C-alpha positions as CSV (number, residue, x, y, z in Angstrom):
1,X,99.0,70.1,48.0
2,X,99.9,67.4,50.6
3,X,101.3,70.0,53.1
4,X,98.0,72.0,53.0
5,X,95.9,68.8,53.5
6,X,98.1,67.8,56.5
7,X,97.6,71.3,58.0
8,X,93.8,71.0,57.6
9,X,93.8,67.5,59.1
10,X,95.8,68.8,62.0
11,X,93.2,71.4,63.0
12,X,90.2,69.3,62.0
13,X,89.5,68.2,65.6
14,X,88.8,71.8,66.7
15,X,87.9,73.4,63.3
16,X,84.3,74.1,64.4
17,X,85.5,75.7,67.7
18,X,88.2,78.0,66.3
19,X,85.6,80.9,65.9
20,X,84.8,80.4,69.6
21,X,88.4,81.1,70.5
22,X,88.6,84.1,68.1
23,X,85.6,85.6,69.8
24,X,87.8,86.1,72.9
25,X,89.7,88.9,71.1
26,X,87.3,91.7,72.0
27,X,87.3,90.8,75.6
28,X,91.1,90.7,75.7
29,X,91.3,94.1,74.0
30,X,88.6,95.6,76.2
31,X,90.4,94.3,79.3
32,X,93.7,95.7,78.1
33,X,92.4,99.2,77.2
34,X,90.4,99.6,80.5
35,X,93.4,98.4,82.6
36,X,95.9,100.7,80.8
37,X,93.5,103.7,80.9
38,X,92.7,103.4,84.6
39,X,96.3,102.5,85.3
40,X,97.5,105.6,83.6
41,X,95.2,107.8,85.7
42,X,96.2,106.1,88.9
43,X,99.9,106.1,87.9
44,X,99.7,109.8,87.3
45,X,98.4,110.4,90.8
46,X,101.0,108.2,92.3
47,X,103.8,110.0,90.4
48,X,102.5,113.4,91.6
49,X,102.5,112.1,95.1
50,X,106.1,111.0,94.7
51,X,107.3,114.3,93.5
52,X,105.0,116.4,95.7
53,X,107.7,117.1,98.3
54,X,105.3,116.0,101.0
55,X,107.1,113.2,103.0
56,X,103.9,111.3,103.9
57,X,102.5,111.2,100.4
58,X,105.9,110.3,98.9
59,X,106.3,107.5,101.5
60,X,102.8,106.1,100.9
61,X,103.3,106.1,97.1
62,X,106.7,104.4,97.4
63,X,105.3,101.7,99.7
64,X,102.4,101.1,97.3
65,X,104.7,100.8,94.3
66,X,107.0,98.4,96.2
67,X,104.1,96.1,97.2
68,X,102.6,95.8,93.8
69,X,106.0,95.5,92.0
70,X,107.2,93.0,94.6
71,X,104.4,90.5,94.5
72,X,103.3,88.2,91.6
73,X,100.4,89.4,89.5
74,X,98.7,86.1,89.7
75,X,98.7,86.3,93.5
76,X,97.1,89.7,93.4
77,X,94.4,88.5,91.0
78,X,93.6,85.5,93.2
79,X,93.6,87.6,96.4
80,X,91.2,90.1,95.1
81,X,88.8,87.7,93.3
82,X,88.8,84.8,95.8
83,X,89.3,86.7,99.0
84,X,87.1,89.7,98.4
85,X,83.7,87.9,98.6
86,X,84.0,87.5,102.3
87,X,84.7,91.3,102.7
88,X,81.9,92.4,100.4
89,X,79.5,90.0,102.1
90,X,80.2,91.6,105.5
91,X,79.8,95.1,104.0
92,X,76.5,94.1,102.4
93,X,77.8,94.6,98.9
94,X,77.5,92.4,95.8
95,X,80.5,90.1,95.1
96,X,82.9,91.4,92.5
97,X,82.7,89.7,89.1
98,X,85.7,88.2,87.3
99,X,86.1,91.0,84.7
100,X,85.8,93.8,87.3
101,X,88.3,92.0,89.6
102,X,90.8,91.6,86.7
103,X,90.5,95.2,85.5
104,X,90.9,96.4,89.1
105,X,94.0,94.4,89.8
106,X,95.6,95.1,86.5
107,X,94.9,98.8,86.8
108,X,96.4,98.9,90.3
109,X,99.4,96.9,89.2
110,X,100.0,98.8,86.0
111,X,99.6,102.1,87.9
112,X,102.6,101.1,90.1
113,X,104.8,100.7,87.0
114,X,103.4,103.7,85.1
115,X,104.0,105.9,88.1
116,X,107.7,105.3,87.9
117,X,107.7,106.0,84.1
118,X,105.8,109.3,84.6
119,X,107.9,110.4,87.5
120,X,111.0,109.8,85.4
121,X,109.6,111.7,82.5
122,X,108.6,114.7,84.7
123,X,112.1,114.8,86.3
124,X,113.7,114.5,82.9
125,X,112.3,117.9,81.9
126,X,114.9,120.7,82.1
127,X,114.7,122.1,85.6
128,X,115.4,125.6,84.2
129,X,111.9,125.6,82.7
130,X,110.4,125.1,86.1
131,X,112.4,127.8,87.6
132,X,111.5,130.2,84.7
133,X,107.8,129.4,85.2
134,X,108.0,130.0,88.9
135,X,109.8,133.2,88.4
136,X,107.0,134.4,86.1
137,X,104.5,133.6,88.9
138,X,102.8,130.7,86.9
139,X,100.8,128.6,89.4
140,X,102.1,125.0,89.9
141,X,99.0,123.4,88.5
142,X,99.2,125.4,85.3
143,X,102.9,124.9,85.0
144,X,102.5,121.1,85.2
145,X,99.6,121.0,82.8
146,X,100.9,123.4,80.1
147,X,104.7,123.2,80.3
148,X,106.0,120.1,82.1
149,X,103.3,117.5,81.2
150,X,103.4,117.9,77.4
151,X,107.2,117.5,77.3
152,X,107.2,114.6,79.8
153,X,104.5,112.8,77.8
154,X,106.5,113.0,74.6
155,X,109.5,111.4,76.5
156,X,107.5,108.6,78.1
157,X,105.1,107.7,75.3
158,X,107.2,104.8,74.0
159,X,107.4,103.4,77.5
160,X,103.6,103.7,77.9
161,X,103.1,101.9,74.7
162,X,105.4,99.1,75.9
163,X,103.5,98.9,79.1
164,X,100.3,98.5,77.1
165,X,101.9,95.5,75.2
166,X,102.9,94.0,78.6
167,X,99.4,94.3,79.9
168,X,98.1,92.6,76.8
169,X,100.4,89.7,77.2
170,X,99.6,89.4,80.9
171,X,95.8,89.3,80.3
172,X,96.2,85.6,79.8
173,X,96.5,85.3,83.6
174,X,92.9,86.4,84.1
175,X,91.9,83.0,82.6
176,X,92.5,81.5,86.1
177,X,89.4,83.4,87.4
178,X,87.1,82.5,84.5
179,X,87.3,85.6,82.3
180,X,86.4,84.4,78.8
181,X,89.3,85.9,76.9
182,X,91.4,84.1,74.3
183,X,93.3,81.7,76.6
184,X,90.3,80.8,78.7
185,X,88.3,80.0,75.5
186,X,91.2,77.8,74.2
187,X,91.2,76.0,77.6
188,X,87.4,75.4,77.2
189,X,87.9,73.9,73.7
190,X,90.8,71.8,74.9
191,X,88.8,70.2,77.6
192,X,85.8,69.8,75.4
193,X,87.6,68.1,72.5
194,X,90.2,66.3,74.6
195,X,93.0,67.8,72.5
196,X,95.3,70.4,73.9
197,X,98.1,71.3,71.4
198,X,95.8,72.8,68.6
199,X,93.6,75.1,70.7
200,X,96.6,76.5,72.7
201,X,98.5,76.9,69.4
202,X,95.6,78.9,68.0
203,X,95.6,81.1,71.2
204,X,99.3,81.6,71.0
205,X,99.0,82.7,67.3
206,X,96.2,85.2,68.2
207,X,98.2,86.7,71.0
208,X,101.3,86.9,68.7
209,X,99.3,88.8,66.0
210,X,97.8,91.2,68.6
211,X,101.1,91.9,70.3
212,X,103.1,92.3,67.0
213,X,100.4,94.7,65.8
214,X,100.7,96.8,68.9
215,X,104.5,96.6,68.7
216,X,104.4,97.9,65.1
217,X,102.2,100.8,66.3
218,X,104.6,101.5,69.2
219,X,107.6,101.5,66.9
220,X,105.9,103.8,64.4
221,X,105.0,106.3,67.1
222,X,108.6,106.2,68.4
223,X,110.1,106.8,65.0
224,X,107.8,109.8,64.5
225,X,108.8,111.2,67.9
226,X,112.5,110.9,67.0
227,X,111.9,112.7,63.6
228,X,110.1,115.5,65.4
229,X,113.0,116.2,67.8
């Protein structure tokens, strides 16, 4: 059909390089999973610091969260990747590579947002359950692990899935430091073929499919949680 032929002709200039762009999907997903995983661990520690009742720990956690939520992510990435070589050289360490720098920054940044989500989830658990656990002499660590945390996780799971989606969208920003994810590969093809609309359109479509898939998973989990209430 004429429409199909026009579509083929439209992508002809980059047809042989589309697989190259698609090959960036594993790197994008790996980056997302590592960042969210480390961010969750770090965010949990920050949340515990905020609700610890120890003024110094609460203050430090609040300052940290304020700094990372109050500065652009692209600035944080550039600062760590481009400014860190001077520091590592003085310390006699190897320069940090682009992927490690990106995962580090995204983990630290995501942890700041996740900490607020976890803190809110913990505080949302009925205070009477804490009082009952304490009256029974249950240690604080066991109370948090076996009573508070499971209920808080059920409350914050949709928000954590949304944070994962946000991280996936933001992974495009690591292209500025040379990580060969989807957008960076599209940029390579654009400069190689001297056409820009088609490779970036392919990249946008790939991101859209990945994000819509994760959104579907998040919505499915949320519906299951609502039915289980």
